MARPA-924748 format. One record per residue: y, x, z of N, C-alpha, C, O in turn. Coordinates in steps of 0.05 Angstrom, whole numbers. Each point is the difference from the previous one (the first is absolute). Last residue first. Example, Ala and Ser with C-alpha at 12.3 -4.5 7.8 and 13.67 -1.06 7.14 Angstrom:
# residues 2
<nnorth->-45 neast->257 nup->142 canorth->24 caeast->16 caup->1 cnorth->22 ceast->-15 cup->14 onorth->22 oeast->10 oup->4> $
<nnorth->-137 neast->-4 nup->-5 canorth->24 caeast->-18 caup->0 cnorth->24 ceast->18 cup->0 onorth->0 oeast->21 oup->13> $
***
This chain:
# residues 125
<nnorth->1213 neast->2304 nup->1635 canorth->5 caeast->28 caup->10 cnorth->6 ceast->1 cup->29 onorth->5 oeast->22 oup->10> $
<nnorth->-22 neast->-104 nup->-58 canorth->-24 caeast->17 caup->-2 cnorth->5 ceast->28 cup->11 onorth->-19 oeast->13 oup->7> $
<nnorth->89 neast->-78 nup->-17 canorth->-17 caeast->-7 caup->23 cnorth->-25 ceast->18 cup->1 onorth->-11 oeast->4 oup->21> $
<nnorth->71 neast->2 nup->-94 canorth->13 caeast->11 caup->24 cnorth->-18 ceast->-5 cup->24 onorth->-2 oeast->17 oup->18> $
<nnorth->-24 neast->-54 nup->-100 canorth->-3 caeast->29 caup->0 cnorth->11 ceast->13 cup->25 onorth->-11 oeast->19 oup->11> $
<nnorth->23 neast->-112 nup->-23 canorth->-28 caeast->6 caup->4 cnorth->-5 ceast->30 cup->1 onorth->-14 oeast->10 oup->18> $
<nnorth->101 neast->-39 nup->-38 canorth->-7 caeast->-6 caup->28 cnorth->-29 ceast->6 cup->6 onorth->-7 oeast->11 oup->21> $
<nnorth->37 neast->-5 nup->-109 canorth->11 caeast->22 caup->15 cnorth->-6 ceast->-4 cup->30 onorth->-5 oeast->20 oup->14> $
<nnorth->-18 neast->-89 nup->-72 canorth->-19 caeast->22 caup->-3 cnorth->11 ceast->25 cup->16 onorth->-16 oeast->14 oup->12> $
<nnorth->72 neast->-89 nup->-13 canorth->-25 caeast->-7 caup->13 cnorth->-19 ceast->23 cup->-1 onorth->-12 oeast->8 oup->20> $
<nnorth->92 neast->-1 nup->-69 canorth->5 caeast->2 caup->29 cnorth->-25 ceast->-6 cup->16 onorth->-5 oeast->14 oup->20> $
<nnorth->-1 neast->-27 nup->-112 canorth->4 caeast->29 caup->6 cnorth->5 ceast->4 cup->29 onorth->-11 oeast->19 oup->12> $
<nnorth->8 neast->-107 nup->-41 canorth->-27 caeast->12 caup->1 cnorth->2 ceast->30 cup->5 onorth->-17 oeast->10 oup->14> $
<nnorth->97 neast->-56 nup->-27 canorth->-12 caeast->-8 caup->26 cnorth->-27 ceast->12 cup->2 onorth->-8 oeast->10 oup->22> $
<nnorth->52 neast->2 nup->-103 canorth->13 caeast->15 caup->21 cnorth->-12 ceast->-5 cup->27 onorth->-5 oeast->18 oup->16> $
<nnorth->-24 neast->-71 nup->-87 canorth->-10 caeast->27 caup->-3 cnorth->12 ceast->18 cup->21 onorth->-14 oeast->17 oup->12> $
<nnorth->47 neast->-105 nup->-15 canorth->-28 caeast->1 caup->9 cnorth->-11 ceast->28 cup->-2 onorth->-13 oeast->9 oup->19> $
<nnorth->98 neast->-23 nup->-55 canorth->1 caeast->-2 caup->30 cnorth->-28 ceast->1 cup->11 onorth->-5 oeast->14 oup->20> $
<nnorth->12 neast->-16 nup->-114 canorth->10 caeast->25 caup->11 cnorth->0 ceast->0 cup->30 onorth->-8 oeast->19 oup->13> $
<nnorth->-13 neast->-99 nup->-56 canorth->-22 caeast->19 caup->-2 cnorth->8 ceast->27 cup->10 onorth->-15 oeast->14 oup->14> $
<nnorth->81 neast->-80 nup->-17 canorth->-20 caeast->-7 caup->20 cnorth->-23 ceast->20 cup->-1 onorth->-10 oeast->8 oup->21> $
<nnorth->76 neast->0 nup->-87 canorth->10 caeast->9 caup->26 cnorth->-20 ceast->-6 cup->22 onorth->-5 oeast->16 oup->18> $
<nnorth->-15 neast->-49 nup->-103 canorth->-2 caeast->29 caup->0 cnorth->10 ceast->11 cup->27 onorth->-12 oeast->18 oup->11> $
<nnorth->20 neast->-110 nup->-25 canorth->-28 caeast->7 caup->3 cnorth->-4 ceast->31 cup->1 onorth->-16 oeast->10 oup->15> $
<nnorth->101 neast->-44 nup->-33 canorth->-7 caeast->-5 caup->28 cnorth->-29 ceast->7 cup->5 onorth->-7 oeast->11 oup->21> $
<nnorth->40 neast->-7 nup->-109 canorth->11 caeast->22 caup->16 cnorth->-6 ceast->-3 cup->30 onorth->-4 oeast->19 oup->14> $
<nnorth->-21 neast->-89 nup->-76 canorth->-17 caeast->24 caup->-2 cnorth->11 ceast->23 cup->17 onorth->-16 oeast->14 oup->12> $
<nnorth->35 neast->-116 nup->18 canorth->9 caeast->18 caup->-22 cnorth->-17 ceast->25 cup->1 onorth->-9 oeast->9 oup->21> $
<nnorth->-34 neast->-99 nup->16 canorth->18 caeast->22 caup->8 cnorth->8 ceast->16 cup->-24 onorth->-15 oeast->4 oup->-19> $
<nnorth->-16 neast->-111 nup->29 canorth->-6 caeast->26 caup->-12 cnorth->21 ceast->20 cup->8 onorth->24 oeast->-5 oup->-1> $
<nnorth->-47 neast->-78 nup->65 canorth->16 caeast->5 caup->-24 cnorth->-6 ceast->29 cup->-10 onorth->-4 oeast->18 oup->15> $
<nnorth->-31 neast->-59 nup->67 canorth->-16 caeast->-1 caup->-24 cnorth->15 ceast->4 cup->-26 onorth->-12 oeast->-1 oup->-21> $
<nnorth->66 neast->-37 nup->103 canorth->-25 caeast->15 caup->2 cnorth->-15 ceast->-2 cup->-26 onorth->-1 oeast->-21 oup->-13> $
<nnorth->109 neast->10 nup->12 canorth->-25 caeast->-14 caup->8 cnorth->-24 ceast->18 cup->0 onorth->-2 oeast->19 oup->-16> $
<nnorth->100 neast->2 nup->0 canorth->-16 caeast->-8 caup->-24 cnorth->-25 ceast->-17 cup->7 onorth->-12 oeast->-12 oup->-18> $
<nnorth->77 neast->44 nup->86 canorth->16 caeast->-6 caup->-24 cnorth->-16 ceast->-12 cup->-22 onorth->9 oeast->-19 oup->-13> $
<nnorth->-52 neast->48 nup->93 canorth->19 caeast->-21 caup->7 cnorth->16 ceast->-9 cup->-25 onorth->4 oeast->-24 oup->-4> $
<nnorth->-62 neast->97 nup->-5 canorth->-15 caeast->-25 caup->3 cnorth->18 ceast->-23 cup->7 onorth->-4 oeast->-22 oup->-9> $
<nnorth->41 neast->109 nup->5 canorth->-8 caeast->-8 caup->-27 cnorth->-14 ceast->-27 cup->1 onorth->5 oeast->-18 oup->-16> $
<nnorth->18 neast->58 nup->98 canorth->24 caeast->-10 caup->-14 cnorth->-7 ceast->-10 cup->-28 onorth->10 oeast->-20 oup->-9> $
<nnorth->-79 neast->61 nup->57 canorth->9 caeast->-24 caup->14 cnorth->23 ceast->-13 cup->-14 onorth->1 oeast->-24 oup->-5> $
<nnorth->-29 neast->108 nup->-24 canorth->-18 caeast->-21 caup->-10 cnorth->6 ceast->-27 cup->14 onorth->-1 oeast->-21 oup->-12> $
<nnorth->50 neast->97 nup->40 canorth->6 caeast->-6 caup->-28 cnorth->-17 ceast->-24 cup->-10 onorth->10 oeast->-18 oup->-12> $
<nnorth->-26 neast->52 nup->99 canorth->26 caeast->-14 caup->-1 cnorth->6 ceast->-8 cup->-29 onorth->9 oeast->-23 oup->-5> $
<nnorth->-86 neast->75 nup->18 canorth->-3 caeast->-27 caup->13 cnorth->26 ceast->-16 cup->-2 onorth->-1 oeast->-24 oup->-7> $
<nnorth->3 neast->114 nup->-21 canorth->-15 caeast->-17 caup->-20 cnorth->-3 ceast->-28 cup->12 onorth->4 oeast->-20 oup->-15> $
<nnorth->33 neast->83 nup->72 canorth->19 caeast->-6 caup->-21 cnorth->-13 ceast->-18 cup->-21 onorth->12 oeast->-20 oup->-9> $
<nnorth->-67 neast->52 nup->77 canorth->19 caeast->-20 caup->10 cnorth->20 ceast->-8 cup->-21 onorth->7 oeast->-23 oup->-2> $
<nnorth->-66 neast->92 nup->-19 canorth->-14 caeast->-25 caup->1 cnorth->18 ceast->-23 cup->11 onorth->-2 oeast->-22 oup->-9> $
<nnorth->36 neast->110 nup->10 canorth->-2 caeast->-10 caup->-27 cnorth->-15 ceast->-27 cup->-2 onorth->8 oeast->-17 oup->-15> $
<nnorth->-4 neast->61 nup->99 canorth->27 caeast->-10 caup->-8 cnorth->0 ceast->-11 cup->-28 onorth->12 oeast->-21 oup->-6> $
<nnorth->-90 neast->63 nup->37 canorth->4 caeast->-26 caup->13 cnorth->27 ceast->-12 cup->-7 onorth->2 oeast->-24 oup->-5> $
<nnorth->-19 neast->110 nup->-27 canorth->-18 caeast->-19 caup->-13 cnorth->3 ceast->-28 cup->12 onorth->1 oeast->-20 oup->-14> $
<nnorth->46 neast->92 nup->54 canorth->12 caeast->-7 caup->-26 cnorth->-17 ceast->-21 cup->-14 onorth->11 oeast->-19 oup->-12> $
<nnorth->-44 neast->54 nup->92 canorth->23 caeast->-17 caup->5 cnorth->13 ceast->-8 cup->-26 onorth->9 oeast->-23 oup->-3> $
<nnorth->-81 neast->82 nup->-4 canorth->-9 caeast->-25 caup->11 cnorth->24 ceast->-19 cup->5 onorth->-1 oeast->-24 oup->-8> $
<nnorth->16 neast->114 nup->-21 canorth->-13 caeast->-16 caup->-21 cnorth->-6 ceast->-28 cup->10 onorth->5 oeast->-20 oup->-14> $
<nnorth->28 neast->81 nup->78 canorth->20 caeast->-7 caup->-20 cnorth->-11 ceast->-17 cup->-23 onorth->13 oeast->-20 oup->-8> $
<nnorth->-74 neast->52 nup->72 canorth->19 caeast->-19 caup->13 cnorth->21 ceast->-9 cup->-20 onorth->7 oeast->-23 oup->-1> $
<nnorth->-68 neast->90 nup->-26 canorth->-12 caeast->-26 caup->1 cnorth->19 ceast->-21 cup->12 onorth->1 oeast->-23 oup->-9> $
<nnorth->28 neast->113 nup->7 canorth->-4 caeast->-10 caup->-27 cnorth->-11 ceast->-29 cup->0 onorth->10 oeast->-18 oup->-13> $
<nnorth->36 neast->37 nup->102 canorth->-13 caeast->20 caup->-17 cnorth->-3 ceast->-13 cup->-28 onorth->11 oeast->-21 oup->-5> $
<nnorth->34 neast->-14 nup->91 canorth->8 caeast->0 caup->-28 cnorth->-11 ceast->25 cup->-14 onorth->15 oeast->16 oup->-12> $
<nnorth->-29 neast->-84 nup->104 canorth->-9 caeast->25 caup->-13 cnorth->8 ceast->-1 cup->-29 onorth->-10 oeast->-16 oup->-15> $
<nnorth->37 neast->-34 nup->114 canorth->2 caeast->-1 caup->-29 cnorth->-8 ceast->27 cup->-11 onorth->13 oeast->20 oup->6> $
<nnorth->-56 neast->-49 nup->88 canorth->26 caeast->6 caup->-11 cnorth->-1 ceast->-3 cup->-31 onorth->-21 oeast->-4 oup->-12> $
<nnorth->-55 neast->-10 nup->66 canorth->19 caeast->1 caup->22 cnorth->28 ceast->6 cup->-9 onorth->19 oeast->1 oup->17> $
<nnorth->-110 neast->-15 nup->-61 canorth->14 caeast->26 caup->-1 cnorth->20 ceast->3 cup->23 onorth->6 oeast->22 oup->8> $
<nnorth->-53 neast->-104 nup->-18 canorth->-19 caeast->21 caup->6 cnorth->13 ceast->28 cup->0 onorth->-7 oeast->17 oup->16> $
<nnorth->59 neast->-93 nup->-41 canorth->-7 caeast->-1 caup->28 cnorth->-19 ceast->23 cup->8 onorth->4 oeast->13 oup->20> $
<nnorth->17 neast->-23 nup->-111 canorth->24 caeast->8 caup->15 cnorth->-6 ceast->1 cup->30 onorth->8 oeast->19 oup->13> $
<nnorth->-74 neast->-54 nup->-68 canorth->1 caeast->29 caup->-3 cnorth->24 ceast->12 cup->14 onorth->-1 oeast->21 oup->12> $
<nnorth->-9 neast->-115 nup->-14 canorth->-21 caeast->12 caup->15 cnorth->1 ceast->31 cup->-1 onorth->-3 oeast->13 oup->21> $
<nnorth->63 neast->-62 nup->-75 canorth->7 caeast->-3 caup->28 cnorth->-21 ceast->13 cup->18 onorth->7 oeast->14 oup->19> $
<nnorth->-25 neast->-19 nup->-111 canorth->22 caeast->19 caup->5 cnorth->8 ceast->-1 cup->29 onorth->5 oeast->21 oup->12> $
<nnorth->-67 neast->-85 nup->-39 canorth->-12 caeast->27 caup->-1 cnorth->21 ceast->21 cup->6 onorth->-6 oeast->19 oup->15> $
<nnorth->36 neast->-108 nup->-24 canorth->-16 caeast->4 caup->25 cnorth->-13 ceast->28 cup->1 onorth->0 oeast->12 oup->21> $
<nnorth->46 neast->-35 nup->-100 canorth->19 caeast->3 caup->22 cnorth->-15 ceast->4 cup->27 onorth->8 oeast->17 oup->16> $
<nnorth->-60 neast->-37 nup->-91 canorth->12 caeast->27 caup->-4 cnorth->20 ceast->6 cup->23 onorth->0 oeast->22 oup->11> $
<nnorth->-37 neast->-108 nup->-16 canorth->-20 caeast->19 caup->9 cnorth->10 ceast->29 cup->-3 onorth->-5 oeast->17 oup->17> $
<nnorth->61 neast->-85 nup->-50 canorth->-3 caeast->-3 caup->29 cnorth->-21 ceast->20 cup->11 onorth->6 oeast->13 oup->21> $
<nnorth->5 neast->-19 nup->-114 canorth->23 caeast->13 caup->12 cnorth->-1 ceast->-1 cup->30 onorth->7 oeast->19 oup->14> $
<nnorth->-74 neast->-65 nup->-60 canorth->-3 caeast->29 caup->-4 cnorth->23 ceast->15 cup->13 onorth->-4 oeast->20 oup->14> $
<nnorth->9 neast->-114 nup->-17 canorth->-20 caeast->8 caup->19 cnorth->-4 ceast->31 cup->-1 onorth->-2 oeast->13 oup->21> $
<nnorth->57 neast->-53 nup->-86 canorth->13 caeast->-1 caup->27 cnorth->-19 ceast->10 cup->21 onorth->8 oeast->16 oup->18> $
<nnorth->-45 neast->-27 nup->-102 canorth->18 caeast->23 caup->0 cnorth->15 ceast->2 cup->27 onorth->4 oeast->21 oup->11> $
<nnorth->-58 neast->-96 nup->-27 canorth->-16 caeast->24 caup->5 cnorth->17 ceast->25 cup->2 onorth->-4 oeast->17 oup->16> $
<nnorth->46 neast->-97 nup->-42 canorth->-7 caeast->-1 caup->28 cnorth->-17 ceast->24 cup->8 onorth->3 oeast->11 oup->22> $
<nnorth->18 neast->-20 nup->-112 canorth->24 caeast->6 caup->15 cnorth->-6 ceast->0 cup->30 onorth->10 oeast->18 oup->15> $
<nnorth->-77 neast->-46 nup->-73 canorth->3 caeast->29 caup->-1 cnorth->25 ceast->9 cup->15 onorth->0 oeast->21 oup->13> $
<nnorth->-14 neast->-114 nup->-21 canorth->-21 caeast->12 caup->16 cnorth->2 ceast->31 cup->1 onorth->-3 oeast->12 oup->21> $
<nnorth->62 neast->-60 nup->-77 canorth->7 caeast->-6 caup->28 cnorth->-21 ceast->14 cup->18 onorth->7 oeast->11 oup->21> $
<nnorth->3 neast->36 nup->-114 canorth->-4 caeast->-28 caup->8 cnorth->7 ceast->-3 cup->29 onorth->4 oeast->20 oup->14> $
<nnorth->29 neast->50 nup->-90 canorth->-10 caeast->-1 caup->28 cnorth->-2 ceast->-29 cup->8 onorth->20 oeast->-13 oup->5> $
<nnorth->-26 neast->68 nup->-107 canorth->15 caeast->-18 caup->19 cnorth->-11 ceast->4 cup->28 onorth->-21 oeast->13 oup->4> $
<nnorth->-18 neast->24 nup->-86 canorth->29 caeast->2 caup->-5 cnorth->17 ceast->-18 cup->17 onorth->22 oeast->-7 oup->-7> $
<nnorth->-122 neast->25 nup->4 canorth->11 caeast->-26 caup->-5 cnorth->30 ceast->0 cup->-7 onorth->11 oeast->-20 oup->-9> $
<nnorth->-62 neast->101 nup->29 canorth->-16 caeast->-15 caup->-19 cnorth->13 ceast->-26 cup->-8 onorth->-2 oeast->-9 oup->-23> $
<nnorth->45 neast->65 nup->88 canorth->0 caeast->12 caup->-26 cnorth->-16 ceast->-16 cup->-21 onorth->8 oeast->-4 oup->-22> $
<nnorth->-5 neast->-26 nup->112 canorth->27 caeast->0 caup->-11 cnorth->0 ceast->12 cup->-28 onorth->13 oeast->-11 oup->-18> $
<nnorth->-93 neast->12 nup->68 canorth->6 caeast->-27 caup->-10 cnorth->28 ceast->-1 cup->-13 onorth->4 oeast->-13 oup->-20> $
<nnorth->-30 neast->95 nup->59 canorth->-18 caeast->-6 caup->-22 cnorth->7 ceast->-28 cup->-12 onorth->2 oeast->-3 oup->-24> $
<nnorth->43 neast->29 nup->102 canorth->11 caeast->14 caup->-23 cnorth->-18 ceast->-5 cup->-25 onorth->10 oeast->-3 oup->-22> $
<nnorth->-37 neast->-34 nup->106 canorth->24 caeast->-13 caup->-10 cnorth->11 ceast->14 cup->-25 onorth->9 oeast->-13 oup->-18> $
<nnorth->-85 neast->50 nup->63 canorth->-6 caeast->-27 caup->-12 cnorth->25 ceast->-12 cup->-12 onorth->-1 oeast->-10 oup->-22> $
<nnorth->12 neast->90 nup->69 canorth->-15 caeast->5 caup->-25 cnorth->-6 ceast->-27 cup->-14 onorth->3 oeast->-3 oup->-24> $
<nnorth->37 neast->2 nup->110 canorth->19 caeast->9 caup->-20 cnorth->-14 ceast->3 cup->-28 onorth->11 oeast->-8 oup->-20> $
<nnorth->-66 neast->-12 nup->93 canorth->16 caeast->-24 caup->-8 cnorth->21 ceast->9 cup->-21 onorth->4 oeast->-15 oup->-20> $
<nnorth->-57 neast->83 nup->57 canorth->-17 caeast->-19 caup->-14 cnorth->16 ceast->-23 cup->-11 onorth->-3 oeast->-8 oup->-23> $
<nnorth->46 neast->70 nup->78 canorth->-5 caeast->12 caup->-26 cnorth->-18 ceast->-19 cup->-17 onorth->3 oeast->-2 oup->-24> $
<nnorth->17 neast->-23 nup->114 canorth->24 caeast->-1 caup->-17 cnorth->-6 ceast->11 cup->-28 onorth->8 oeast->-12 oup->-20> $
<nnorth->-74 neast->20 nup->86 canorth->2 caeast->-28 caup->-8 cnorth->24 ceast->-3 cup->-19 onorth->-2 oeast->-14 oup->-20> $
<nnorth->-8 neast->97 nup->59 canorth->-22 caeast->-5 caup->-19 cnorth->0 ceast->-29 cup->-10 onorth->-4 oeast->-5 oup->-24> $
<nnorth->64 neast->30 nup->91 canorth->9 caeast->11 caup->-25 cnorth->-22 ceast->-3 cup->-22 onorth->7 oeast->-3 oup->-23> $
<nnorth->-26 neast->-26 nup->112 canorth->21 caeast->-16 caup->-12 cnorth->9 ceast->10 cup->-27 onorth->4 oeast->-15 oup->-19> $
<nnorth->-67 neast->65 nup->69 canorth->-12 caeast->-25 caup->-9 cnorth->21 ceast->-17 cup->-14 onorth->-5 oeast->-12 oup->-22> $
<nnorth->34 neast->91 nup->62 canorth->-17 caeast->6 caup->-23 cnorth->-13 ceast->-25 cup->-12 onorth->-1 oeast->-3 oup->-24> $
<nnorth->50 neast->-5 nup->104 canorth->18 caeast->7 caup->-22 cnorth->-15 ceast->5 cup->-26 onorth->7 oeast->-9 oup->-21> $
<nnorth->-56 neast->-4 nup->101 canorth->12 caeast->-25 caup->-9 cnorth->18 ceast->5 cup->-24 onorth->-1 oeast->-15 oup->-20> $
<nnorth->-34 neast->91 nup->61 canorth->-22 caeast->-16 caup->-13 cnorth->11 ceast->-26 cup->-11 onorth->-6 oeast->-8 oup->-22> $
<nnorth->65 neast->59 nup->73 canorth->-5 caeast->13 caup->-26 cnorth->-22 ceast->-14 cup->-15 onorth->2 oeast->-4 oup->-25> $
<nnorth->18 neast->-25 nup->112 canorth->22 caeast->-7 caup->-18 cnorth->-4 ceast->13 cup->-28 onorth->8 oeast->-11 oup->-20> $
<nnorth->-69 neast->31 nup->91 canorth->-4 caeast->-27 caup->-11 cnorth->22 ceast->-7 cup->-20 onorth->-5 oeast->-13 oup->-20> $
<nnorth->-22 neast->116 nup->35 canorth->14 caeast->-21 caup->13 cnorth->-4 ceast->-27 cup->-14 onorth->-3 oeast->-1 oup->-24> $
<nnorth->-70 neast->81 nup->27 canorth->23 caeast->-8 caup->-15 cnorth->13 ceast->-24 cup->13 onorth->-13 oeast->-18 oup->11> $
***
């Protein structure tokens, strides 16, 4: 197996762990603390690194089901990062998030997990 694929798999696994931690805290506390926000940035960075590794390993842009799900999931996480950044600038870290934002965050997380599991299943075949 190529080193870039192994690195990509490791990076995406780190991202899923960090995304899971941040979403659990976000839902339980109804807010994103400064520490959780930093962890979320780290998760997005690992997600981006994993996507880059897989792109390099494939040698081209692959838009199969997993490719489309994965790129969309990363894009949604980037949108969430931008939104939460703007929210924190306007209201301050640790401010209670509106319920609809928590629901959207959970939806994005579930979508991302679907993309992650689809990648695992695709790799097994």
